[in-house]
Residue frames relative to the residue before (quaternion, step in Angstrom):
aa qw qx qy qz dx dy dz
X 1.0000 0.0000 0.0000 0.0000 0.00 0.00 0.00
X 0.6602 0.4683 -0.3510 0.4708 3.74 0.83 -0.62
X 0.6051 0.5210 -0.3790 0.4677 3.65 0.96 -0.62
X 0.6664 0.5012 -0.3357 0.4382 3.63 0.82 -0.76
X 0.6667 0.4837 -0.3083 0.4760 3.68 1.08 -0.64
X 0.6447 0.5160 -0.3272 0.4593 3.38 1.13 -0.63
X 0.6119 0.5079 -0.3324 0.5070 3.62 1.11 -0.61
X 0.6602 0.4560 -0.3871 0.4544 3.66 0.88 -0.61
X 0.6058 0.5657 -0.3565 0.4311 3.58 0.95 -0.75
X 0.6585 0.4878 -0.3443 0.4582 3.56 0.80 -1.10
X 0.6372 0.5448 -0.3469 0.4205 3.69 0.86 -0.95
X 0.6861 0.5009 -0.2789 0.4479 3.54 0.90 -0.94
X 0.6112 0.5377 -0.3178 0.4861 3.58 1.08 -0.80
X 0.6755 0.5212 -0.2636 0.4501 3.57 0.89 -0.94
X 0.7350 0.4690 -0.2216 0.4368 3.49 1.06 -0.92
X 0.5569 0.6109 -0.3982 0.3975 3.57 1.21 -0.24
X 0.4625 -0.6989 0.4819 0.2556 3.46 -1.14 0.68
X 0.2929 -0.7570 0.5737 0.1096 3.52 -0.68 1.09
X 0.1993 -0.7858 0.5708 0.1303 3.65 -0.69 0.93
X 0.4560 -0.7137 0.4440 0.2923 3.57 -0.77 1.03
X 0.5038 -0.6269 0.4859 0.3421 3.63 -1.10 0.60
X 0.5390 -0.6399 0.4469 0.3166 3.47 -1.22 0.69
X 0.6280 -0.6001 0.3214 0.3771 3.57 -0.99 0.39
X 0.6984 0.3844 -0.2425 0.5529 3.72 1.23 -0.69
X 0.2803 0.7747 -0.5468 0.1489 3.58 1.00 0.46
X 0.6444 0.5211 -0.3307 0.4515 3.75 0.95 -0.94
X 0.6781 0.4850 -0.3230 0.4479 3.62 0.92 -1.01
X 0.6500 0.5200 -0.3452 0.4335 3.63 0.90 -0.55
X 0.5930 0.5364 -0.3382 0.4961 3.63 1.29 -0.84
X 0.6969 0.4900 -0.2843 0.4397 3.54 0.80 -0.87
X 0.6581 0.4771 -0.3173 0.4885 3.60 0.93 -0.78
X 0.6675 0.4702 -0.3245 0.4776 3.70 0.87 -0.65
X 0.6248 0.5255 -0.3150 0.4840 3.62 1.03 -0.70
X 0.6349 0.5181 -0.3201 0.4754 3.63 1.11 -0.64
X 0.7211 0.4714 -0.2368 0.4490 3.51 0.95 -0.77
X 0.5981 0.5247 -0.3477 0.4961 3.56 1.27 -0.28
X 0.4258 -0.6927 0.5080 0.2842 3.66 -0.74 0.96
X 0.3601 -0.7635 0.5030 0.1856 3.57 -0.89 0.81
X 0.3749 -0.7048 0.5389 0.2689 3.68 -0.75 0.80
X 0.1682 -0.7659 0.6117 0.1041 3.42 -1.09 0.94
X 0.5012 -0.6299 0.5239 0.2786 3.55 -1.19 0.56
X 0.0932 -0.8114 0.5766 0.0231 3.59 -0.58 1.25
X 0.4576 -0.6164 0.5392 0.3464 3.56 -1.08 0.43
X 0.7055 -0.5446 0.3001 0.3399 3.49 -1.18 0.82
X 0.6198 0.5458 -0.3252 0.4606 3.60 1.07 -0.85
X 0.7143 0.4631 -0.2625 0.4542 3.51 0.81 -0.98
X 0.6748 0.4596 -0.3150 0.4839 3.60 1.06 -0.61
X 0.6093 0.4774 -0.3806 0.5060 3.64 1.10 -0.21
X 0.5830 0.5635 -0.3647 0.4578 3.66 1.13 -0.68
X 0.6981 0.4892 -0.2401 0.4645 3.55 0.99 -0.90
X 0.6296 0.5268 -0.3058 0.4822 3.46 1.15 -0.71
X 0.6975 0.4729 -0.2753 0.4627 3.55 0.94 -0.97
X 0.6086 0.5854 -0.3459 0.4089 3.49 1.16 -0.65
X 0.6127 0.5558 -0.3192 0.4624 3.57 1.23 -0.39
X 0.6859 0.5176 -0.2691 0.4350 3.46 1.16 -0.47
X 0.1580 -0.8642 0.4457 0.1720 3.46 1.41 -0.51
X 0.2857 0.7479 -0.5030 0.3256 3.50 0.98 1.15
X 0.4715 -0.6339 0.4773 0.3847 3.57 -1.05 0.32
X 0.6057 -0.6163 0.3394 0.3717 3.65 -1.05 0.50
X 0.5626 0.5640 -0.4242 0.4306 3.70 1.11 -0.22
X 0.6241 0.5665 -0.3379 0.4188 3.44 1.18 -0.53
X 0.6069 0.5202 -0.3278 0.5037 3.50 1.23 -0.68
X 0.5856 0.5353 -0.3719 0.4819 3.70 0.91 -0.78
X 0.7134 0.4625 -0.2997 0.4329 3.61 0.59 -1.02
X 0.6596 0.4977 -0.3116 0.4692 3.54 0.83 -0.93
X 0.6695 0.5026 -0.3208 0.4430 3.59 0.81 -0.93
X 0.6570 0.5227 -0.2907 0.4588 3.63 1.07 -0.82
X 0.6705 0.5021 -0.2820 0.4678 3.48 1.11 -0.69
X 0.6325 0.5159 -0.3131 0.4856 3.51 1.15 -0.65
X 0.6996 0.4478 -0.2935 0.4732 3.49 0.93 -0.85
X 0.5987 0.5692 -0.3589 0.4344 3.47 1.07 -0.45
X 0.6388 0.5250 -0.2584 0.4995 3.45 1.12 -0.95
X 0.7206 0.4116 -0.3034 0.4683 3.61 0.78 -0.83
X 0.6144 0.5037 -0.3654 0.4851 3.68 1.05 -0.46
X 0.6121 0.5377 -0.3371 0.4717 3.62 0.91 -0.89
X 0.7947 0.3488 -0.2438 0.4329 3.64 0.49 -0.96
X 0.6603 0.4865 -0.3339 0.4646 3.57 1.14 -0.23
X 0.5252 0.6244 -0.4144 0.4030 3.54 1.20 -0.09
X 0.4623 -0.6847 0.4856 0.2857 3.62 -0.67 1.00
X 0.5222 -0.6321 0.4396 0.3668 3.59 -1.16 0.60
X 0.8003 0.2701 -0.2250 0.4857 3.42 -1.12 0.83
X 0.4807 0.6881 -0.4536 0.2994 3.81 1.07 -0.18
X 0.6611 0.5258 -0.3489 0.4060 3.66 0.95 -0.63
X 0.8279 0.0576 0.0255 0.5574 3.58 0.91 -0.93
X 0.3590 -0.7419 0.5027 0.2606 3.63 -1.00 0.40
X 0.4289 0.6749 -0.4823 0.3577 3.54 1.22 0.53
X 0.3978 -0.7756 0.4336 0.2285 3.63 -0.57 0.75
X 0.6438 0.5060 -0.3151 0.4797 3.54 1.36 -0.20
X 0.4541 0.6918 -0.4368 0.3528 3.58 1.29 -0.08
X 0.4040 -0.7053 0.5219 0.2588 3.61 -1.05 0.72
X 0.3056 -0.7526 0.5582 0.1694 3.46 -1.00 0.73
X 0.6220 -0.5218 0.4151 0.4105 3.66 -1.15 0.41
X 0.7822 0.3586 -0.2354 0.4518 3.63 0.78 -0.63
X 0.3267 0.7836 -0.4748 0.2320 3.54 1.42 0.31
X 0.6441 0.5504 -0.3342 0.4129 3.57 1.01 -0.58
X 0.5724 0.6061 -0.3461 0.4304 3.64 1.43 -0.43
X 0.7010 0.4716 -0.2745 0.4592 3.65 0.97 -0.63
X 0.3498 -0.7835 0.4833 0.1738 3.49 -0.70 1.21
X 0.6635 0.5562 -0.3059 0.3962 3.57 1.24 -0.39
X 0.5795 0.5861 -0.3666 0.4315 3.48 1.40 0.13
X 0.5188 -0.6522 0.4661 0.2970 3.55 -1.10 0.81
X 0.4547 -0.6506 0.5141 0.3252 3.61 -0.90 0.85
X 0.5657 -0.6079 0.4638 0.3087 3.49 -1.26 0.69
């Protein structure tokens, strides 16, 4: 059955009309490619500089935001009870569990 479908597809592809390309096709492609801005590969530091330049914030704000984000990531990625062996110590993720008693 697959051979029959392949044969039908081949026959349909051979029967279709192919329109010849225009003479100036290559020149049109070149002109269009020249008008499209090309993407350049940037190092990470330059990409971050350009990204921060769009926000127009002061540099201490970047340091504060970076420190807060880093603190949140480290705090949430720390396993429960890794800091101390005391069972009564509060964990960073303690507020996420519904079965705990509020303080």
